[in-house]
C-alpha positions, 0 to 999 in steps of 0.5 A: 562526522558520522550521520546518526538517525533518530532511533524512534523513527526508523525501520530496519531490514525488511521488518519493523524494529527499533534500531535504538536497540544495541544489537543494531550495530552493523557498520553498513546501513542504507536509509530510505523509505519503506517503498521501492523508489530510488532505494530499491536498486541499491537494495537489490545490488546489496542483496545480490552482492551478499552484503550484510547491511542494516535496511533502515526504513522510514514511513513516507506518510510521516515524512518529513520528520524534522529532527531526521531531515535536518541532519541529512546532508541535503535533507533527502534520502537515500543515505548510505553509511559505511563505517564512519563514512556517509554517502547521499544521492541514489546514483552515487550510492548505486555506482559506488556499490557496483564498483565493489561487486564487478557490476561496473566495467573498468574501461572509462568509456564503457563506464560513461556509456552506462552513466548515460543510460542511467541518466536517461532512466532518471530523465524518465523517472523525473516525469513520474515524480511530477505525477507523484508530487501533483496534488490536484486530481484533474491535473494528476490524471492528465500527467498520468495520461501523458506519461502512459501515452507519450513518455513510456513509448518515447523512453522504453522503445529506446531502452528496448532497442539498446537492450536488444543490441547488447545481449539483453543488457545495457553493457552486454553483460550484467551491470549496475545500470540494469539494476537501476533500470529494473528498480525504476520500472518497478517504482513507476509501476507502483506509483502509476498503477500499471505495467509500463514494460508490457509491450517490451519483451526484452525489458520484461526479460531483464526485469525477470532476470534481475528479480531472480538473481541470487540474493535478490530473489530471496529478498523479494520473497521476504520483503513486505509488499509496497503500496501507494494509496490512491486518494482523490480529494475531488475525484470523479467516479465516472469510469470514463474519466479514469478509463486510463487505469487498466484495473477492472476492479475498483472500490470507491469510498472515503479515506477511512475505515467505516463501511468499506474496510471489511471489503478491503480486508476481503479483497486483500485476503483473497489476493484480488488486485483492485483500485482503492479509490478514496475521497477526502471525507472532509470535502464531502459531498462533492456535488459532481461526484455525488450526483453520479452515484446510484443513490448518492452514497459510497461505497461503490464497487466496479467490476468491468462495466458493472457497478454495485452499491451498498456495503453489505451487498458488496462484501457478500458478493466479493465473499462469494468468489473467495470461499468466504460464503457457505454454499448451503442456503440456510448457512448463508441466511444465518450469516446474513442475520448476523451481519444485519445485526452488526449493521443494526449496531452500526446504523442505530447507535454509532451512526447516530453518534457520528451525525449528532452535532450538539456536543451534549447530545453527542456525549449522551449518545456515546454514554448510552452506547458504552453503558448499554448498547455495547454489552447488549450486542457484543455479549451476544456476538461473544456467545456466538463466537464461543460456541462456533470455534471462534468464528460465526460459522465454525470457520472463517467467513465474510461475517467475521470480516464484517464484525472486525471492520465494524469493531474497528470503525466503532473504535475509530469514531467513539475513541474507545475499545468496544471489544475490550471485555470480550476475549473471543472477539478480541481473538477474532480481531487479531486473527483477521488483522493477521491474515495473509494480505490483510496484515501486509495491507494494514502495515502499509496503509495510511493512518486514519484520522477524524 
């Protein structure tokens, strides 16, 4: 019997499409999540082999999807389809495809040696999966530290030695084990937020070889970036407690848009690598975190050993490094005024609604915002944008990012569309959310909820 996916729940190729469409009729399909993990080595092999296949992807944040999971052979992904045949288990799939593409040696002993290598690689991966599954932030940090301090050296020093004595490969030439290894390295780096291969030059060379193979190189160039949200429900901001994370830039805020999303947008647009640390808003305040903050509030931005609070100060500083802040002091002041006005709308109107506990008063505040405040502020913002080429300063600046962030946050909390009567504002929202870096971030971020 052919396994059939739910067409409403899948992503195909490297973009998002609906595979309920009749043109999605490839006989070869790979079903996995939109993340690297255990599916990426298989994708690499397929692309290297020039195999045409339907790359069906599920959003891991929406998993498990019961009516999909219940139809899988063992309730797990990846799943490979070829005509009317299906195959589960990632290593079984990769090995099968290798047998069709000259990536599996013919000699049984040599095959067994590579099998051993691949199982050793998966032994290392099992350490990473313990980290991925752990929900307690303190335990999670301890597991990560153990992996980086002990497991990486134990396994990768041995893999390095094997590669050195075998011409830079596990089987003296390119085989499926090399693809599996590189895929696991990349997945471990994604989830652990590090570069585990950095002390191992032969491993680094193999990673580059695989990533630059024909087919693989083109696939990597066009795929959407993968990301994993770092969400701590009771995390500690004290940098000493997270010092094993090597990223020098960190942004601390809630797992919501609010007063940090425009800074996230600027950072992603600029291609800046940073640790996006998120707290569960429903569990706030967390006393031992809040007490260590300069003024008991987030967002907080860290850059090396320096710390900055206040959302507008953070966004302006980040903008100053990315060409989003004009050099002329007057032009800067004009944008400052716009941003402070945006913040007036947020702090005096939306924030009042958020904080109000009485349902009747809350309803009245919302009505006043919809009937009066939105038009008062947004008609003026619309006018400014129209006369300045669709931006606040005639070109893209940090003020545009702040406006869009405020619009999205207001919509989130008020459950309305404050920009619906203002076409120039709508256009700016579309421009910002489709900028390079921002677009990819939005496509992979976890949905926000109250």
